[in-house]
C-alpha positions as CSV (number, residue, x, y, z in Angstrom):
1,M,3.6,44.9,-17.6
2,A,6.3,45.6,-15.1
3,V,6.7,43.2,-12.2
4,P,8.2,44.0,-8.7
5,K,11.8,43.4,-8.1
6,Q,12.5,39.7,-7.6
7,D,14.5,38.4,-4.7
8,V,16.8,35.8,-6.1
9,T,17.6,34.3,-2.7
10,A,13.9,33.7,-1.9
11,W,13.4,32.0,-5.3
12,K,16.5,29.8,-4.7
13,T,15.0,28.7,-1.4
14,V,11.5,28.0,-2.8
15,M,12.7,26.2,-5.9
16,T,15.2,24.1,-3.9
17,I,12.4,23.0,-1.5
18,L,10.0,22.2,-4.4
19,H,12.5,20.2,-6.4
20,T,13.5,18.3,-3.3
21,I,9.9,17.4,-2.6
22,A,9.4,16.3,-6.2
23,V,12.4,14.1,-6.4
24,S,11.7,12.6,-2.9
25,G,8.2,11.7,-4.1
26,T,9.7,9.4,-6.7
27,G,11.9,7.8,-4.0
28,V,8.9,7.2,-1.8
29,R,6.9,5.8,-4.7
30,L,9.6,3.3,-5.7
31,Y,10.2,2.2,-2.1
32,D,6.5,1.6,-1.5
33,R,5.9,-0.3,-4.7
34,F,9.0,-2.4,-4.3
35,R,8.1,-3.2,-0.7
36,E,4.7,-4.3,-1.7
37,Q,6.1,-6.1,-4.9
38,R,3.8,-4.0,-7.1
39,L,6.3,-2.4,-9.5
40,W,4.9,-1.8,-12.9
41,W,5.7,0.2,-16.1
42,D,4.5,3.5,-14.6
43,D,6.9,3.1,-11.6
44,Y,9.9,2.3,-13.9
45,L,9.0,5.2,-16.2
46,S,8.7,7.7,-13.3
47,V,12.5,7.4,-12.9
48,V,12.9,9.2,-16.3
49,P,11.3,12.6,-15.4
50,T,13.0,12.4,-12.0
51,I,16.4,12.3,-13.6
52,L,15.4,15.0,-16.0
53,D,14.2,17.2,-13.1
54,I,17.6,16.8,-11.4
55,L,19.3,18.0,-14.5
56,Y,16.8,20.8,-14.8
57,F,17.5,21.9,-11.3
58,V,21.2,22.0,-12.0
59,A,20.5,24.1,-15.1
60,L,18.4,26.4,-12.9
61,W,21.3,27.1,-10.6
62,M,23.9,27.4,-13.4
63,G,21.6,29.5,-15.6
64,P,19.0,32.0,-14.2
65,F,20.3,31.9,-10.6
66,A,23.8,32.7,-12.0
67,G,22.5,35.6,-14.1
68,H,22.0,33.8,-17.4
69,I,18.3,34.8,-18.0
70,Y,18.3,36.0,-21.6
71,F,17.6,32.7,-23.4
72,M,20.8,33.0,-25.3
73,F,23.0,30.3,-26.8
74,S,26.0,29.2,-24.6
75,P,28.7,26.6,-25.2
76,N,27.7,25.1,-21.8
77,P,24.3,23.5,-22.5
78,L,23.1,23.9,-19.0
79,K,23.5,27.7,-19.3
80,G,22.0,28.0,-22.8
81,F,18.4,28.0,-24.1
82,L,17.7,24.8,-26.0
83,F,18.8,22.1,-23.5
84,P,16.9,23.4,-20.5
85,M,13.8,24.0,-22.8
86,C,14.0,20.4,-24.0
87,L,14.3,19.2,-20.4
88,H,11.2,21.2,-19.5
89,I,9.2,19.7,-22.4
90,A,10.4,16.2,-21.6
91,I,9.4,16.5,-17.9
92,L,5.9,17.7,-18.8
93,W,5.1,14.9,-21.2
94,T,6.8,12.0,-19.5
95,T,4.9,12.8,-16.3
96,R,1.6,12.8,-18.2
97,I,2.5,9.4,-19.7
98,V,3.2,8.1,-16.2
99,L,-0.2,9.4,-15.0
100,A,-2.0,7.8,-17.9
101,L,-0.3,4.4,-17.1
102,S,-1.2,4.8,-13.5
103,L,-4.8,5.4,-14.5
104,S,-4.8,2.3,-16.7
105,R,-3.8,0.2,-13.6
106,L,-7.1,1.1,-11.9
107,F,-9.3,-0.4,-14.7
108,P,-10.0,-4.1,-15.3
109,P,-7.8,-5.9,-17.9
110,N,-9.2,-5.8,-21.5
111,S,-11.8,-3.2,-20.5
112,H,-12.7,-0.3,-22.7
113,S,-11.5,2.2,-20.1
114,R,-8.1,0.5,-19.9
115,R,-7.7,0.8,-23.7
116,V,-8.6,4.5,-23.5
117,A,-5.9,5.0,-21.0
118,F,-3.4,3.2,-23.2
119,G,-4.6,5.4,-26.0
120,L,-3.7,8.5,-23.9
121,V,-0.2,7.1,-23.5
122,V,0.3,6.8,-27.3
123,A,-1.2,10.3,-27.8
124,F,1.0,11.9,-25.2
125,S,4.1,10.2,-26.7
126,L,3.3,11.5,-30.1
127,A,2.6,15.0,-28.8
128,Y,6.0,15.1,-27.0
129,I,7.8,14.2,-30.1
130,F,5.9,16.8,-32.1
131,I,6.4,19.6,-29.6
132,T,10.1,19.0,-29.3
133,L,10.7,19.0,-33.0
134,F,8.5,22.0,-33.5
135,T,10.4,24.0,-30.8
136,I,13.8,23.2,-32.3
137,Q,12.6,24.0,-35.8
138,S,10.9,27.3,-34.8
139,C,14.0,28.5,-32.9
140,K,16.7,27.4,-35.3
141,P,18.9,30.3,-36.3
142,P,19.3,30.8,-40.0
143,G,22.5,29.5,-41.4
144,L,23.5,27.8,-38.2
145,P,23.1,24.3,-36.7
146,W,19.9,23.6,-34.8
147,Y,21.8,23.1,-31.5
148,R,22.8,26.8,-31.5
149,A,19.2,27.9,-31.2
150,S,18.4,30.8,-28.9
151,G,15.3,32.5,-27.6
152,I,15.8,35.6,-29.7
153,N,15.6,33.6,-32.9
154,C,12.3,31.9,-32.2
155,E,9.4,32.7,-34.6
156,K,6.7,34.8,-33.0
157,V,3.0,35.1,-33.5
158,S,3.4,38.8,-34.1
159,A,6.1,41.4,-34.0
160,R,5.8,41.9,-30.2
161,G,4.0,38.7,-29.5
162,L,4.8,35.3,-27.9
163,P,7.0,32.7,-29.7
164,I,5.0,30.2,-31.7
165,F,6.3,27.3,-29.7
166,V,5.1,28.9,-26.4
167,V,1.6,29.3,-27.7
168,G,1.6,25.8,-29.1
169,G,3.0,24.4,-25.9
170,I,0.5,26.1,-23.7
171,T,-2.4,24.9,-25.9
172,C,-1.2,21.3,-25.9
173,D,-0.5,21.4,-22.1
174,L,-4.1,22.5,-21.4
175,M,-5.6,19.9,-23.7
176,A,-3.5,17.0,-22.3
177,D,-4.2,17.9,-18.7
178,S,-7.9,18.4,-19.4
179,L,-8.0,14.9,-20.9
180,L,-6.5,13.5,-17.7
181,V,-9.4,15.1,-15.8
182,I,-12.2,14.3,-18.2
183,V,-11.4,10.7,-18.8
184,P,-11.4,9.6,-15.1
185,F,-14.7,11.5,-14.4
186,T,-16.3,9.9,-17.5
187,V,-15.2,6.4,-16.4
188,I,-16.7,7.0,-12.9
189,W,-20.0,8.2,-14.4
190,R,-20.4,5.3,-16.9
191,M,-18.9,2.4,-15.0
192,K,-20.1,0.8,-11.7
193,L,-17.0,0.7,-9.6
194,R,-16.3,0.0,-6.0
195,T,-15.9,3.0,-3.6
196,P,-12.1,2.5,-3.1
197,Q,-11.5,2.3,-6.8
198,R,-13.5,5.5,-7.3
199,K,-11.4,7.3,-4.8
200,L,-8.2,6.3,-6.5
201,I,-9.5,7.5,-9.9
202,L,-10.5,10.8,-8.3
203,A,-7.0,11.1,-6.8
204,V,-5.5,10.8,-10.3
205,A,-8.0,13.5,-11.6
206,S,-7.2,15.8,-8.7
207,A,-3.4,15.5,-9.5
208,S,-4.1,16.6,-13.0
209,I,-6.1,19.6,-11.8
210,L,-2.9,20.8,-10.0
211,T,-1.0,20.8,-13.3
212,I,-3.9,22.6,-15.0
213,G,-3.7,25.4,-12.4
214,S,0.0,25.8,-13.1
215,A,-0.5,25.9,-16.8
216,L,-3.2,28.5,-16.5
217,A,-1.1,30.7,-14.3
218,F,1.8,30.5,-16.7
219,S,-0.4,31.3,-19.7
220,I,-1.9,34.3,-18.0
221,L,1.5,35.6,-17.2
222,C,2.6,35.2,-20.8
223,L,-0.5,36.7,-22.3
224,S,-0.3,39.7,-20.0
225,G,2.6,41.1,-21.9
226,V,5.5,40.7,-19.5
227,A,8.4,43.0,-20.2
228,T,11.9,41.9,-21.1
229,D,13.7,43.4,-18.1
230,P,15.7,41.0,-15.9
231,D,13.1,40.8,-13.1
232,S,10.3,39.9,-15.6
233,L,12.4,37.3,-17.3
234,L,13.3,35.8,-14.0
235,L,9.7,35.5,-13.0
236,R,8.8,33.9,-16.3
237,L,11.6,31.3,-15.8
238,M,10.5,30.6,-12.3
239,M,6.9,30.0,-13.5
240,I,8.2,27.6,-16.2
241,N,10.2,25.8,-13.5
242,M,7.3,25.5,-11.2
243,L,5.2,24.0,-14.0
244,S,7.8,21.2,-14.4
245,V,8.0,20.6,-10.6
246,N,4.2,20.5,-10.2
247,S,4.0,18.0,-13.0
248,L,6.5,15.7,-11.2
249,I,4.7,16.1,-7.9
250,A,1.3,15.3,-9.6
251,C,2.9,12.2,-11.2
252,N,3.6,10.7,-7.8
253,F,0.7,12.2,-5.9
254,L,-1.5,9.0,-5.9
255,V,1.2,6.6,-4.6
256,V,2.7,9.1,-2.1
257,S,-0.6,10.1,-0.6
258,L,-1.7,6.5,-0.1
259,F,1.7,5.7,1.5
260,F,1.4,8.5,4.1
261,Y,-2.3,7.8,4.7
262,R,-1.5,4.2,5.6
263,R,1.4,5.3,7.9
264,V,-0.7,7.9,9.7
265,R,-3.6,5.4,10.2
266,H,-1.1,2.8,11.5
267,W,0.4,5.3,13.9
268,R,-3.1,6.4,15.2
269,T,-4.1,2.8,15.7
270,A,-0.9,2.0,17.7
271,R,-1.4,5.1,19.8
272,E,-5.0,4.2,20.6
273,E,-3.8,0.7,21.7
274,R,-1.2,2.2,24.0
275,T,-3.6,4.6,25.6
276,R,-6.1,1.9,26.5
277,K,-6.1,0.9,30.1
278,P,-4.8,-2.6,30.9
279,P,-7.4,-5.1,32.1
280,S,-8.0,-5.1,35.9
281,T,-5.9,-7.7,37.8
282,S,-8.2,-7.8,40.8
283,S,-10.5,-10.4,39.4
284,T,-7.6,-12.6,38.3
285,A,-6.0,-12.4,41.7
286,T,-9.4,-13.3,43.4
287,S,-9.9,-16.3,41.2
288,S,-6.3,-17.5,41.8
289,A,-6.9,-17.3,45.6
290,K,-10.1,-19.3,45.3
291,E,-8.3,-22.0,43.4
292,E,-5.6,-22.3,46.0
293,D,-8.3,-22.8,48.8
294,V,-10.0,-25.6,46.9
295,P,-9.1,-29.1,48.3
296,P,-8.0,-31.8,45.9
297,P,-10.9,-33.7,44.3
298,L,-12.3,-36.9,45.9
299,T,-11.3,-39.9,43.9
300,I,-13.1,-43.2,44.2
301,R,-11.2,-46.2,42.8
302,L,-12.9,-49.4,42.0
303,H,-10.9,-52.6,42.6
304,A,-11.9,-56.2,41.6
305,T,-11.0,-59.3,43.6
306,F,-11.7,-62.6,41.8
307,E,-12.3,-65.9,43.4
308,T,-12.5,-69.3,41.6
309,S,-13.8,-72.7,42.5
310,A,-12.1,-76.0,41.6
311,S,-15.1,-77.5,40.0
312,R,-17.5,-76.6,37.4
313,R,-21.1,-75.8,38.3
314,P,-23.7,-78.2,37.0
315,G,-26.2,-77.0,34.5
316,A,-24.1,-74.1,33.5
317,S,-25.3,-72.2,30.5
318,P,-23.3,-72.1,27.3
319,E,-20.1,-70.1,27.6
320,H,-20.2,-66.5,27.0
321,Y,-17.8,-63.6,27.6
322,S,-18.1,-60.5,29.6
323,V,-16.2,-57.2,29.4
324,V,-15.6,-55.4,32.7
325,T,-14.9,-51.7,32.6
326,L,-12.7,-50.3,35.4
327,T,-13.3,-46.6,35.8
328,D,-11.7,-44.0,37.9
329,V,-14.5,-41.8,39.2
330,T,-13.5,-38.3,40.3
331,E,-16.1,-36.4,42.2
332,S,-15.9,-32.6,42.7
333,P,-16.1,-31.4,46.3
334,Y,-18.7,-28.9,45.2
335,A,-21.3,-31.6,44.2
336,S,-24.0,-31.9,46.9
337,S,-25.4,-35.3,45.8
338,Y,-24.7,-38.1,43.4
339,H,-26.3,-37.7,40.0
340,P,-26.9,-41.0,38.2
341,G,-26.5,-39.4,34.8
342,S,-23.2,-37.7,35.5
343,R,-20.1,-38.9,33.8
344,S,-16.5,-39.2,35.0
345,S,-14.0,-36.5,34.4
346,R,-11.6,-39.1,33.2
347,P,-12.1,-41.4,30.2
348,S,-13.2,-44.9,30.9
349,I,-10.7,-47.7,30.0
350,P,-12.3,-51.0,29.0
351,F,-10.4,-54.2,30.1
352,S,-11.2,-57.7,29.0
353,S,-10.4,-59.7,32.1
354,M,-10.7,-63.2,33.6
355,A,-10.1,-64.6,37.1
356,S,-6.7,-66.2,37.3
357,G,-6.6,-68.0,40.6
358,A,-7.3,-66.4,44.0
359,T,-4.5,-63.9,43.8
360,G,-6.6,-61.1,42.4
361,D,-4.3,-60.5,39.5
362,V,-5.9,-59.4,36.2
363,D,-4.9,-61.0,32.9
364,L,-5.6,-58.4,30.2
365,E,-5.4,-60.9,27.5
366,S,-7.8,-63.5,29.0
367,R,-11.6,-63.8,29.6
368,F,-13.8,-65.2,32.4
369,T,-17.1,-67.0,31.9
370,D,-20.2,-67.5,33.9
371,R,-19.1,-71.1,34.7
372,D,-16.8,-69.6,37.3
373,P,-18.2,-67.9,40.4
374,P,-18.8,-64.1,39.9
375,P,-16.1,-61.8,41.2
376,S,-16.6,-60.1,44.4
377,W,-16.0,-56.3,44.3
378,T,-14.4,-54.3,47.1
379,F,-14.4,-50.5,47.2
380,S,-11.9,-48.2,48.6
381,S,-12.0,-44.5,48.6
382,G,-9.5,-41.8,49.4
383,H,-8.1,-38.5,48.4
384,S,-5.5,-38.4,45.6
């Protein structure tokens, strides 16, 4: 099947934007997790496919964009066939391992679902090793070292069919991505989880659906019998590259989407607070004016004047002690009458006192008894 003529400049622009978004997603992921002090194995491992994607992007510019599109061997590994192909395989499977680790973080420790997620990590690691060795072995030229492999030497399913490693790779890709979708939905169906936890698991599943779509598009293109002209080969290489980029974007999709969701929500909340009208100051000004017109409170102070006699009274009762409480009574000007049950606005201060001569001085350390004449009380009032 012939394809339309491909615009290399347009592909350069599109692929540069996609690779930049994919690499930036890892940067946002690491920044967010480091700021929240939540770095884990999946975050550390996400650095590996990011570095591989940068190398793959360099190989894209030095290879297909420079005219090297025939899957041939080259002394420069970035222009050849085997090294870019191994980069592609490594990006696909390391991103799946990161997704499986991210999925395991959402489950309780020592739970069955968490063990299943770790099982996916082991399975994907073994699949990556198998696919890499199978690709090298199936494309090894006879009588030459394995690193001189080229696309024309790969074993094919039939005389004009696809290479065996392409068929095996597409099959394993679809199976692995399907597991990353089936396992989360099975966990949601069987386990009783909180709503936020369900949403996070669904986000991981939706990221895997993105990679499934890319794998299906690439498989349809390969199975449709694409010709070997330069435009057809360039389109095939771009589809392979997009598959790798989508895998890296899906790898960071959960963390990046949550990061921007929190930022947008914070921005909206701040904007709503700024648009709210400030509270009216008229009531505050009125209350302040009223307070200025209020006269100072009326204070009644109680003073004691003590008088003593030189002789004891006959028939006095046994000595006992009394405690006199001197209280500052503050009366509000708004009170219309005296209320017996009302209390002072200032705390009462008890004093143990006794008459000490006729001077009216109070000895705070002494006592007076009923043998002495009772004190006479005088009242004075005034505004303080």
